[in-house]
C-alpha positions in Angstrom: 0.0 0.0 0.0 1.2 3.5 -0.8 1.1 6.6 1.3 0.9 8.9 -1.8 -2.4 10.0 -3.3 -2.9 12.0 -6.5 -6.1 14.0 -7.1 -6.2 13.3 -10.8 -8.0 14.2 -14.1 -6.8 11.9 -16.9 -7.9 14.4 -19.5 -5.5 17.0 -18.1 -1.9 17.0 -19.5 -0.3 18.3 -16.3 -2.2 15.7 -14.3 -1.0 12.9 -16.7 2.6 14.3 -16.6 2.6 14.4 -12.8 1.3 10.8 -12.5 3.9 9.7 -15.0 6.6 11.5 -13.0 5.6 9.6 -9.9 5.5 6.3 -11.7 9.0 7.0 -13.1 10.2 7.4 -9.5 8.9 3.9 -8.9 5.8 5.1 -6.9 2.3 3.7 -7.3 0.0 6.4 -5.9 -3.6 6.0 -5.0 -5.4 7.7 -7.9 -8.5 9.7 -7.1 -10.4 10.8 -10.2 -12.1 13.6 -8.5 -14.6 14.2 -11.3 -15.8 10.6 -10.9 -15.3 10.5 -7.1 -16.1 14.0 -5.9 -14.4 15.2 -2.8 -16.6 16.7 0.0 -15.9 20.0 1.7 -14.3 18.3 4.7 -11.8 16.4 2.5 -11.0 19.6 0.6 -10.4 21.5 3.8 -8.0 18.7 4.9 -6.1 19.0 1.6 -6.0 22.8 1.9 -4.3 22.4 5.3 -1.6 20.2 3.7 -1.0 22.5 0.8 1.7 25.2 1.0 -0.7 28.0 0.0 -2.3 30.9 1.8 -5.6 31.2 0.1 -8.3 28.7 -0.8 -8.5 30.3 -4.2 -4.9 29.0 -4.9 -6.4 25.5 -5.0 -9.1 26.6 -7.4 -9.3 26.9 -11.2 -10.1 30.6 -11.2 -10.2 30.8 -15.0 -13.1 28.3 -15.4 -16.4 29.7 -16.6 -18.1 28.1 -13.6 -15.8 30.2 -11.3 -16.8 33.4 -13.1 -20.5 32.5 -13.5 -20.8 31.8 -9.7 -19.0 35.1 -8.9 -16.5 33.2 -6.8 -13.9 36.0 -7.1 -16.1 38.0 -4.7 -13.8 38.8 -1.8 -16.7 38.8 0.6 -17.1 35.0 0.2 -15.9 32.9 3.1 -13.5 30.0 2.8 -16.5 27.7 3.5 -18.3 29.2 0.6 -15.3 28.4 -1.7 -15.0 24.8 -0.3 -18.7 24.3 -0.8 -18.4 25.6 -4.4 -15.6 23.1 -5.1 -17.7 20.3 -3.6 -20.7 21.2 -5.8 -18.5 21.8 -8.9 -15.4 19.5 -8.7 -14.2 21.0 -12.0 -13.1 24.1 -9.9 -10.5 22.1 -8.1 -6.9 22.8 -9.3 -5.2 19.7 -10.5 -3.3 17.6 -10.0 -2.7 17.6 -6.3 -0.3 15.1 -4.8 -0.6 14.2 -1.1 1.9 12.5 1.1 1.4 12.4 4.8 0.8 15.9 6.2 2.0 17.6 3.0 0.5 18.2 -0.4 1.5 20.1 -3.6 -0.2 21.2 -6.7 1.6 19.6 -9.7 2.0 22.9 -11.7 4.7 22.3 -12.8 4.7 18.6 -12.3 8.2 18.7 -10.7 6.8 20.8 -7.8 5.4 17.6 -6.2 9.0 16.2 -5.8 9.3 18.6 -2.8 7.2 16.3 -0.6 8.4 12.9 -1.7 
């Protein structure tokens, strides 16, 4: 059993590159296809705590139409509002995210995940 998880979208080139990088290192991560297996707000909060980011928006795809259509750039929205939006619309979650223990990194660029391995 592995202690590495990748939040993955197989249609995303960066996500595929990050998974390939892990496999090249001899790792077999647990693959969570978050569009098929949506993450709830509690799981997203847990991932956020492990990421090396200051704002919830840093783990969101802010250029997606769904982000703009839901006015998620509104600075008066709470973190809970943003987590709930990602739970309701998983497409808003930045990808890929690699998690190992108490650390996580967004694979943009893919090599950034090497920091936590």
